[in-house]
C-alpha positions, 0 to 999 in steps of 0.5 A: 327129583320130586318130593311130593307137596313141597314146602319150598323149592329154592335156588339160583340160576347162573346159566341155563337151567331148570329147578326142581319141581314143586307139587302144589294142590292149591297155589304157591308164592313166586318169587325171581330176582337178581336179574341181569339178562336172562328169560325164566320160564314158569313151566308147569306139568300135569303128568308128573314131569314127563311133559313140562308146558310154559306157563309165563315167561320173565325177564324181571325181578317179580313177586306173585301168587300163583293159584291153581285149583288143580291137584297134584299139578307140578311146577318149575322154573327153567332159565332158558337164556342166560348172559349176566346175573346171579337170579335167585328162585323161590317157589313156596306154599 
């Protein structure tokens, strides 16, 4: 489910899964914490979530500003592998 121009998409991973989509106009803050053994991918879509493209994989805690000059670009994070830990994620305007 996608809500246009979300303020926050947040949650946690304890296995493989994908977050809800975050729709941005100019960029967002990305926070990942609590890594055990896992790989989380930041993904984006230019077609309203029909196709997801990998932007960058992560395997450790991060805090980052993601700038995107595009309009109506969808982002999400996906746990593509997960062996341990509860990984908290937050995408926020």
